[in-house]
N, C-alpha and C positions, 0 to 999 in steps of 0.2 A: 846606406846603412849597415853594410859589413864593417865600413871604417868606423863608426860608432860604438859597435859591440867591439872590437878590438881594441880600440882607446879606453873604453869603461873597464874590460878586462886588465889590460895593463895597468890602469891606473889604481884599480883595486888590489893588486896583486895576485899572485898564482894561489898563495896559500888560503887566502878569503873565498877562493871560488872551487874548492875542491868539489862539492858536491852540485856545481852548475852544470847544466844541461847544455852540450855541445850541438851547435847547429852546423848543417853543412848543406851548400845549394849545390844542386846538378843538373843542369838543364839537358843534357846529353840523353840521358835515358828516357825523357819524356817522348821525344820526337821517333826513337828506334823501337816503340812497342808494335809489336805486329798488330793486325786487325782481328779481332776476335770473331769468329766466325759461327753464329748459331744456327743448329738446325733442329728438326723434330726429332725427337728420340723417343722409345719406347721404353718405358721403366715399369716396376714393379712396386706400386704403393700400399702401405700397410692399411688394413681395413678397420683398424682400431682409431678410433677418433681422436683420441687421447696420445696416439703415438704420431711421431713426425717421420718415421723411418721410410725410406725407398732407397730403390738400386736400379741402374741401368741393366736392361736386358742383355748386353754384351758380358756383365758382371755378376750375374745372379746366379746364385748357387743352385745345386741340381732338386734340393726339395721346395723352392719357391716360398721359403718361409721370412718373415721379415728379418733382417738383420739386427734388429734392437730389440724387439721384444718377442719374436718367435711366432707372432700370430699369422693369419692367411694374408695374401697379397691380391690385388687386381691388377690389370694392365692399365695403364693411361699413356699418354702423348705428351711429353714436355718439351719445349724450346731451351735446350740446353746449350752450351760451348761444344764445339768439336775438340774432341780429343784427338 
């Protein structure tokens, strides 16, 4: 497939493909990804039903207010990736 794309690009000329999207393939990075470890983490979630704000307990502010809207928060347990 790469050969066909290369031949097509060369046959059309480089001037005609200035806006073309370049495609690169690299299989090396797919095997090198570390395994994502999930764990149960305490988070503070916003009590407002229209807000989706939450924060990890480790990174929570002192006043425990929602970082997006400023409303009260409650403690929940979520399964999140380990940091």
